[in-house]
C-alpha positions in Angstrom: 72.9 16.8 -5.4 70.1 14.4 -4.4 68.4 12.2 -7.1 64.7 11.8 -6.9 63.6 8.8 -8.9 60.2 8.7 -10.6 58.3 6.1 -12.7 55.8 6.6 -15.4 52.7 4.3 -16.3 51.2 5.4 -19.6 53.4 6.6 -22.4 50.7 8.1 -24.5 50.3 11.7 -25.7 50.5 13.3 -22.1 53.2 10.8 -21.0 55.5 11.6 -24.0 54.9 15.3 -23.3 56.1 14.8 -19.7 59.3 13.0 -21.0 59.9 15.8 -23.5 59.6 18.5 -20.7 61.9 16.4 -18.3 64.5 16.2 -21.1 64.3 19.7 -22.4 64.2 21.4 -19.1 66.2 19.2 -16.8 68.7 21.8 -16.0 66.1 24.5 -15.2 64.2 22.0 -12.9 67.4 21.2 -11.1 68.1 24.8 -10.4 64.6 25.5 -9.2 64.2 22.4 -7.1 67.7 21.7 -5.8 67.6 18.1 -6.9 67.6 15.9 -10.0 64.4 14.1 -11.3 65.5 10.8 -12.7 63.1 9.0 -14.8 63.9 5.4 -13.9 61.1 3.4 -15.5 58.3 3.9 -18.2 55.6 1.3 -18.5 53.3 1.0 -21.6 51.7 -1.9 -23.4 53.0 -0.3 -26.7 56.6 0.2 -26.9 56.9 0.5 -30.6 55.2 3.6 -31.7 57.4 6.6 -32.3 56.6 9.3 -29.6 59.2 11.8 -30.9 61.5 11.3 -27.8 64.4 8.8 -27.2 64.7 6.8 -24.2 67.3 4.1 -23.2 65.8 0.6 -23.8 66.4 -0.6 -20.2 64.1 2.2 -19.0 61.0 0.7 -21.0 58.9 -2.0 -19.8 55.4 -3.5 -20.6 54.8 -4.3 -17.0 53.4 -1.6 -14.7 54.5 -3.7 -11.6 58.0 -3.0 -12.5 57.3 0.7 -11.7 55.0 0.1 -8.8 57.3 -2.5 -7.1 60.7 -0.7 -7.6 62.0 0.2 -4.2 64.0 3.1 -5.6 61.1 5.0 -7.2 59.6 7.6 -4.9 56.9 9.0 -7.2 54.6 7.2 -9.7 52.9 9.1 -12.4 49.6 7.4 -13.6 48.8 8.7 -17.2 46.9 5.7 -18.5 43.5 7.3 -18.2 40.1 5.6 -17.7 39.1 3.7 -14.6 40.8 0.3 -14.8 43.5 -0.6 -14.7 44.5 3.0 -13.6 42.7 2.6 -10.3 44.4 -0.7 -9.5 47.8 0.9 -10.5 47.3 3.8 -8.2 46.1 1.9 -5.2 49.0 -0.6 -5.5 51.5 2.3 -5.7 50.0 4.0 -2.6 50.2 0.7 -0.7 53.9 0.5 -1.6 54.2 4.0 -0.1 54.7 5.7 -3.5 53.6 9.3 -3.9 51.2 9.8 -6.9 50.8 12.2 -9.7 47.7 11.7 -12.0 45.8 13.6 -14.6 42.9 11.2 -14.4 39.7 13.4 -13.7 37.2 10.6 -14.3 39.0 8.3 -11.8 39.1 11.0 -9.2 35.6 12.2 -9.7 34.2 8.6 -9.3 36.7 7.0 -6.9 38.6 9.9 -5.3 37.3 9.2 -1.9 38.9 5.6 -1.9 42.2 6.8 -3.3 42.6 9.8 -0.9 41.6 7.6 2.0 44.4 5.1 1.1 46.7 7.9 0.7 46.0 9.2 4.2 46.4 5.7 5.6 49.8 5.3 4.1 51.0 8.8 4.5 51.6 9.6 0.9 50.6 12.4 -1.4 48.4 12.4 -4.4 48.9 15.4 -6.8 46.4 15.9 -9.7 46.9 19.4 -11.0 46.6 18.3 -14.7 43.1 16.8 -13.9 41.2 20.2 -14.2 42.2 22.9 -16.6 45.2 21.2 -18.2 48.2 23.6 -17.9 46.3 26.2 -15.8 47.6 26.3 -12.2 44.3 26.1 -10.7 44.3 23.3 -8.1 47.4 24.5 -6.5 46.0 28.1 -6.3 42.9 26.7 -4.6 44.9 24.5 -2.3 47.5 27.2 -1.3 47.0 30.5 -2.9 43.4 30.8 -1.7 43.8 29.1 1.6 42.9 32.2 3.6 39.4 32.5 1.8 36.1 30.9 2.1 35.2 30.0 -1.5 31.7 31.4 -2.3 31.3 30.3 -5.9 33.1 28.7 -8.9 32.0 29.3 -12.6 34.1 27.3 -15.1 34.4 26.8 -18.8 36.1 23.4 -18.3 35.7 21.6 -21.6 37.6 23.0 -24.6 35.7 20.9 -27.1 32.3 22.2 -26.3 33.6 25.8 -25.9 35.1 25.4 -29.5 31.8 24.3 -30.9 29.8 27.1 -29.1 32.3 29.7 -30.2 32.1 28.7 -34.0 28.3 28.4 -33.7 28.2 31.9 -32.2 30.8 33.6 -34.5 29.8 31.9 -37.9 26.1 31.1 -37.3 26.6 27.3 -38.0 24.8 24.4 -36.7 26.0 22.0 -34.0 26.4 18.9 -36.2 28.4 20.8 -38.8 30.8 22.5 -36.2 31.2 19.1 -34.3 32.3 17.4 -37.6 34.9 20.1 -38.1 36.1 19.8 -34.5 36.6 16.0 -35.1 38.6 16.5 -38.2 40.8 19.0 -36.4 41.3 16.6 -33.5 39.5 18.8 -31.0 36.7 16.3 -30.6 36.9 12.5 -30.2 35.1 10.0 -32.5 32.5 9.6 -29.7 32.2 13.2 -28.3 29.6 12.4 -25.7 31.6 13.1 -22.6 32.5 16.4 -23.9 29.4 17.7 -25.6 27.0 16.2 -23.0 28.8 17.9 -20.0 30.1 14.7 -18.5 33.9 15.7 -18.6 33.1 19.2 -17.2 31.1 17.4 -14.4 34.1 15.2 -13.6 36.3 18.3 -13.1 33.5 20.2 -11.1 33.3 17.2 -8.7 37.0 17.6 -8.0 36.8 21.3 -7.6 34.0 21.2 -5.1 35.9 18.7 -3.0 38.8 21.2 -3.0 36.9 24.4 -2.6 34.4 23.5 0.1 36.0 20.7 2.0 33.0 18.3 1.5 32.3 14.8 0.1 30.3 14.9 -3.1 29.2 12.1 -5.4 29.7 12.6 -9.2 26.3 11.1 -9.7 24.7 14.1 -7.7 26.0 16.8 -10.1 23.2 17.9 -12.4 24.5 17.6 -16.1 23.1 19.0 -19.3 24.9 19.2 -22.7 25.1 21.5 -25.7 23.9 19.1 -28.5 20.4 20.7 -28.6 21.6 24.3 -28.8 20.7 25.8 -32.1 21.9 28.9 -34.1 18.5 30.3 -33.6 18.8 30.2 -29.8 22.3 31.7 -30.0 21.0 34.6 -32.2 18.1 35.3 -29.8 20.5 35.3 -26.8 22.7 37.9 -28.5 19.6 40.1 -29.0 19.0 39.9 -25.2 22.8 40.8 -24.7 24.0 37.2 -23.7 26.3 34.5 -24.9 25.7 30.8 -24.4 28.5 28.8 -22.7 28.6 25.3 -21.2 29.3 26.3 -17.7 30.1 24.3 -14.6 28.8 26.1 -11.5 29.4 25.5 -7.8 27.9 27.8 -5.2 27.6 27.7 -1.4 24.1 28.9 -0.6 23.0 29.0 3.1 24.8 25.7 3.9 23.7 23.9 0.7 25.9 23.4 -2.3 24.8 23.9 -6.0 26.6 21.7 -8.3 25.5 21.8 -12.0 26.8 21.7 -15.5 24.6 23.0 -18.4 24.4 25.5 -21.2 24.1 28.9 -19.7 23.3 32.4 -20.8 25.8 34.8 -19.3 26.1 38.6 -20.0 28.3 39.4 -22.9 30.1 41.9 -20.9 31.3 39.3 -18.5 35.0 38.1 -18.9 33.9 34.4 -19.3 31.7 35.4 -22.3 34.9 36.4 -24.2 36.7 33.0 -23.8 36.7 31.4 -27.2 37.9 28.4 -29.0 39.4 25.5 -27.1 40.5 27.5 -24.1 39.4 27.1 -20.5 38.6 29.6 -17.9 37.6 29.3 -14.3 36.1 32.3 -12.3 36.5 31.7 -8.5 35.3 34.1 -5.9 36.6 34.0 -2.3 35.2 36.0 0.5 38.5 37.9 1.1 40.2 38.1 -2.3 37.0 38.7 -4.3 36.8 37.5 -7.9 39.8 35.8 -9.5 40.0 34.3 -13.0 42.3 31.6 -14.2 42.6 31.2 -18.0 44.7 29.0 -20.4 44.9 25.8 -22.5 42.7 23.1 -20.8 44.3 20.2 -22.7 47.0 19.2 -25.1 50.3 17.3 -24.8 52.5 20.0 -23.5 50.2 22.1 -21.3 49.0 19.1 -19.5 52.6 17.8 -19.3 53.5 21.1 -17.9 51.1 20.5 -15.0 52.2 16.9 -14.4 55.9 18.1 -14.1 54.9 20.9 -11.8 53.3 18.2 -9.4 56.5 16.2 -9.6 58.6 19.1 -8.5 56.1 19.9 -5.7 56.4 16.4 -4.5 60.1 16.5 -4.9 60.3 19.6 -2.8 58.2 17.9 0.0 60.6 14.8 -0.1 63.5 17.2 0.4 61.8 19.1 3.2 60.5 16.3 5.3 60.6 12.5 5.9 57.1 11.6 6.8 54.6 14.4 7.2 52.9 15.9 4.2 53.1 19.7 3.8 49.6 20.2 2.3 46.7 17.6 2.4 45.8 16.2 -1.1 42.2 17.9 -0.9 43.5 21.0 0.9 41.5 20.2 4.1 42.7 18.0 6.9 40.8 14.7 6.6 39.2 15.3 10.1 37.8 18.6 8.9 35.9 17.4 5.9 32.2 18.1 6.3 29.1 16.8 4.7 27.0 19.6 3.1 23.6 18.9 1.7 23.3 19.3 -2.1 20.6 21.6 -3.4 18.4 19.9 -5.8 18.3 21.3 -9.4 14.5 21.9 -9.0 15.1 24.2 -6.0 17.6 26.4 -7.8 16.4 29.9 -8.5 17.5 31.9 -11.6 16.3 33.6 -14.7 15.5 31.6 -17.7 15.6 32.0 -21.6 12.6 30.2 -23.1 11.8 29.8 -26.7 8.4 28.6 -27.8 7.4 27.4 -31.4 3.8 28.7 -31.8 1.2 29.0 -34.4 0.6 32.5 -35.5 -2.8 33.0 -34.0 -4.3 35.7 -31.7 -4.2 35.0 -28.0 -1.2 32.7 -28.0 1.0 35.0 -26.1 -1.7 35.7 -23.4 -2.1 31.9 -23.0 1.6 31.4 -22.5 1.8 34.3 -20.1 -1.2 33.1 -18.1 0.4 29.7 -17.5 3.7 31.2 -16.6 2.0 33.6 -14.2 0.0 30.8 -12.5 3.4 29.1 -11.8 4.9 32.3 -10.2 7.0 33.1 -13.3 7.2 36.7 -14.4 8.4 37.8 -17.8 11.2 40.4 -18.1 11.2 40.7 -21.9 9.8 39.2 -25.0 11.0 39.0 -28.7 8.3 37.8 -31.1 9.3 37.6 -34.9 7.0 37.3 -37.7 8.9 34.9 -39.7 7.8 31.3 -39.8 10.2 28.4 -39.2 8.8 25.0 -40.0 5.3 26.4 -39.9 5.7 28.1 -36.5 6.6 31.5 -35.2 9.3 31.7 -32.6 8.3 33.5 -29.4 11.2 34.1 -27.1 11.1 35.2 -23.5 13.5 36.1 -20.7 12.0 35.5 -17.2 12.7 37.1 -13.9 14.3 34.7 -11.3 12.2 31.6 -10.9 12.4 28.2 -9.4 13.5 25.5 -11.8 10.7 23.1 -10.8 8.1 25.8 -11.5 9.5 26.3 -15.0 9.3 22.6 -15.7 5.8 22.5 -14.5 4.8 25.5 -16.5 6.3 24.2 -19.7 4.8 20.8 -19.4 1.4 22.5 -19.3 2.3 24.9 -22.2 3.6 22.2 -24.4 0.2 20.5 -24.3 -1.5 23.5 -25.8 -2.6 23.0 -29.4 -0.9 26.1 -30.6 2.5 24.9 -29.5 4.6 23.0 -32.1 7.6 20.8 -31.1 9.4 20.9 -27.7 10.0 24.2 -26.0 13.6 25.2 -25.5 14.8 26.7 -22.3 18.3 27.7 -21.2 19.4 28.8 -17.7 20.8 32.2 -17.2 23.4 33.5 -14.8 23.5 37.3 -14.5 25.5 37.6 -11.3 28.7 35.5 -11.8 30.1 36.1 -8.4 
């Protein structure tokens, strides 16, 4: 039986999960693959912390180049995270004709074009299943399972931390800061939660999915990003009254040759499957022109789910090595490099959708008519209104759902409304998706 030798750079949470799986399921992997995966070298700056797994001392090293330069190693796993030195390690390994497995979504979102270009130049593969959706087999499904489809849209709950916070706020009526503190105490949120709660992590993942699904080049900087830190229990309660739930949604759509790419809090109908996804779980709703709607659900992070995806990539690359000597079976980004197109990105101001809007207004006659008049002047029509008599900080909440409107028209109207003397505080608006398909 052939041995396929692999190296690991980064022996942290995910790296130790990979080692646990390789040790626990080695016989099962051999049966399914027809070869042995041999972990030849593990590099990390910290070799003293107990990871709960045992390795022979000669396997361990503090020098990543001992993995990258080893002529017997066929596949290098980069599980360091961050941009540098991870980017340097990957590019050096590619130039040494090593195949790559990585879970590094930020690196791929920001520098993926350079990495995949080098992989094409040196004829090696880059697998990254664990970078989006943790243990959910999403990327392989898009690359291979949905290869006969023109992907029309993607709606994803891609960040477990923000989904946990919104779930708790919705189910228990608690405020953002209170639930965030609990999430940090339970280990669901980092000490600095900015990437999670402000939508940056989800946008990294959406950038990767857009490249895969649409065969186009997209810059992470061009994805519209909004977070959940300003969502209040009041808005969650009003959204329930309208029949919606609020989720941090990553959205990609192909619309007449232009791509929508956005991450923001979104009202979605409570009857939709995505509305039922709670806690730290992820879910991705992908619609193809032939298959129709598909839903991928599971744990989007964690040692063992992410480790499972990494080992799955190892096995796929191992099978490729067994099957051929030089030509890759599947391109890293699904499309052949010569077929990648440049689609224009639709600006967020041009996107058309309904909106949830909450004003904090003085309880005086004529307020509603003033607001309605400004909205009408900007071609924004109202579908329903909730006006409560109770005062909150001296103002009465006036909540509206609009029909479809252009986002830049909404911004223009709200700037004018917020200048009215009867409006107290900044008006809240949340985008709405009624047709998740």
